[in-house]
C-alpha positions in Angstrom: 84.2 53.6 36.2 86.9 51.9 38.3 86.5 48.5 39.8 86.7 47.9 43.5 90.2 46.3 43.4 91.7 49.4 41.8 90.2 51.7 44.3 91.3 49.6 47.3 94.9 49.3 45.9 95.1 53.1 45.4 93.8 53.7 48.9 96.4 51.3 50.3 99.1 53.1 48.5 98.0 56.5 49.6 97.7 55.2 53.2 101.2 53.8 53.0 102.4 57.1 51.6 100.7 59.1 54.3 102.2 56.9 57.0 105.7 57.3 55.4 105.3 61.1 55.3 104.0 61.1 58.9 106.9 59.0 60.1 109.4 61.4 58.3 107.6 64.4 59.9 107.8 62.9 63.4 111.5 62.1 62.9 112.2 65.7 61.8 110.2 67.0 64.8 112.2 64.9 67.2 115.4 66.0 65.7 114.4 69.6 65.9 113.4 69.1 69.6 116.8 67.6 70.3 118.6 70.4 68.6 116.6 73.0 70.5 117.3 71.2 73.8 121.0 71.3 73.1 120.9 74.9 72.2 118.8 76.0 75.1 119.5 73.6 78.0 117.9 75.7 80.7 114.6 76.0 78.8 114.7 72.2 78.1 115.2 71.4 81.7 112.2 73.7 82.7 110.1 72.0 80.0 111.1 68.5 81.4 110.1 69.6 84.9 106.8 71.0 83.7 106.1 67.8 81.8 107.0 65.7 84.8 104.6 67.7 87.0 101.8 67.3 84.5 102.4 63.6 84.4 102.4 63.3 88.2 99.1 65.2 88.6 97.3 63.5 85.7 94.4 61.3 86.8 93.8 58.1 84.9 
C-alpha cells in the first residue's frame, strides 16, 4: 500500500505532464491554423467573418 504523500506527488506530476502535453497540443494547433490561413487566405477571411458574426449575435 502506498502512503498519501506518494499518491499526491504522483498525481501532481501527472497533472503537470498533462498540462505540458496540452500546451504543446494547443501550440501545434495554432501553428496548423496559421499555416492553413496562409495557404487558403479566402477561406480564412470567410472564417474570420463568420466568427465575427457569431460573436456579434452572441447573447451574454
